[in-house]
N, C-alpha and C positions, 0 to 999 in steps of 0.2 A: 918530287914534283907534285904539286897540288892540282887536282883535276877539277874542272867546273862541275857543279851539281848536275849538269845535264849537257849533252852535246848540242842541245838546242841553243845554248848560249853562243855558239859559234855561227849560227845561221842568222843572216840579216832579216829584218822585218821587210815585208813586201809593201811598203808604203808607196802610193802613187805620187810621183814627184811632179811638180809644176816645171815647165820649161824655164830657161833663163830669160830674163827680161830682154826686150829688144835693145836696150842700152848696154847689154852685156853684164849687168849687175848680178847680184846673187838672186837665187830663185826665191819666190814667195813660199811660205810654208804650205804644205799640201793640205787641201781641204778634206782629204779622206785618209783613212788608215785601214790596212787590212793585213792580217797575218794569221798563220795557222800554227797550232801547238799540239804536241802529243799529250795524251792524258797521263801526266805524271806530276809528282809533287812540285817540281820546279816550274811548272807552267804558270802558276799564279804570280810568282816573282818576275818572270819574264814579261808577262802581260802588264804588270805594274810599271816596270821600267819603260816599256814601249809606249804605253798610254801617257805616262808622265812626260816623256820626251816630246811626244806629239803635241800635247797641251801646252807645254812650255814654249815650243816653237810658235804656237798660235797666240802666245801671251795671254793665256787664260788666267783669270783671277786666282791667286793662290789658294784661298779657302775652298772655292768651288773645284779647283784642280784636285785637291786632296780628296774631296767627296767623290769625284768621278773615278779616281784611281782606286779608292776603296770599294766602290760599287762594282767595278769591273773585276777586281780581285775576288770579291765574294762570288760573282757569277762563275768565274773560271774555277775557283776552289770547289764550288758546288758541283760543277761538271766532273771534276776529277774524283771527288770523294763520293758523291751520291749518284751521279749519272753513270760513271764507269766503275764504281766500287773499287777504286785503286787502294791497295793496302801499302803501308810503308815499305814492305820488302818486295813489292812488284817492280819488275824492271822493264817489261816489254808488253804493255797493255795495248791492244789494237784500238784504233779509233783516232779521232782528231777533235780539236776544239778550234773553232774559227772566231776570231774577234774582228769586227768591222766597226768603223766609226766614220761619221761625216758631219760636216758643219751644216746647220740649218739656219738660214737668215731669219731674223725676227723683225719686229717693228721697233721704232724709236731707237735706232742704232744699237740693237741687241742681236745676239746670235745664241743658238743652243747647239749642243753636240748630241747626236743620236748614236748610241752604241748598240750593237747586236752581238750576242755571244751565243753560238750554236754548237751543239754536240750531238753525237750519235748514240748517246747513252739512254738509259731508261729513267724517267721521272719517278721519284718516290716521294710521297707526301711525308711531311715531317711528322714524327711520332709525338702525339700530345702528352704521352706519359713520360717523356724524357725532358726535364726542365733545363738541361744543359745543352740542348741541341735546338736547331731550328731558328737561330737568330739571324742567319744570313739574309733571309728575305726581308726581315725588319730593317736590317742595316741598309740593304739596297734601297728600300722604299724611302728611308730617311735621307738618303744622299742624292736623290734625283727627283725631278718634278713628276715624271711618269714612269711606271714600271709595268710591263706586261710579260706574261710567261705563257708560251704556247707549247703544249706537249702533244706529240704524235707517236706512232709506233716506231718512227725512225729517229727520234731524238727530241731534244728540247731547245727552244729558242727563247732567249731572254732579250727583251728590248727595253732600253732605258733612254730617256730624254732628260738632259740636264735642265736645270733652272736657267732662265735667260741670263746671259752675261753681256756686259758692254762690249761693243766693238772697240778695240784699242785704236788710239790715234795713229795715223800713218806716220812712219818715220820720215824725217825731213832730210 
């Protein structure tokens, strides 16, 4: 029997769902997404899958979709590796990583997505003497319109705002 890389694979995302339409049709995609992960190596892949699914339901443009999934992946990976210092053989690290997203209406029939990734780990500045590390922040910056990082004694919060994307036409 093949086991999933993490028992988190069996836990559903806690997306806030929109109610069914008055006509009894299918529900509109949720304008927000929220889920919590444990700080383990499988967390980044779980975050990628959940964000990808949410953006696909919103009919986000494919190129921008890929950028946002990559940015969230980097933020979650940084929480695991640098915030919580998880090593490959660690199996039960305490803490959590919260990922939240919401749609932000724009002008001229556009919208953006705002993502927040929070952890309870400790921020560590990238080491300038290691040329093979520290690329995650550059990757995140290149994938989004705005990036901010707030660090406190109780954790790190990464906020990312996507580039504006067109509002898709309504299905007929």
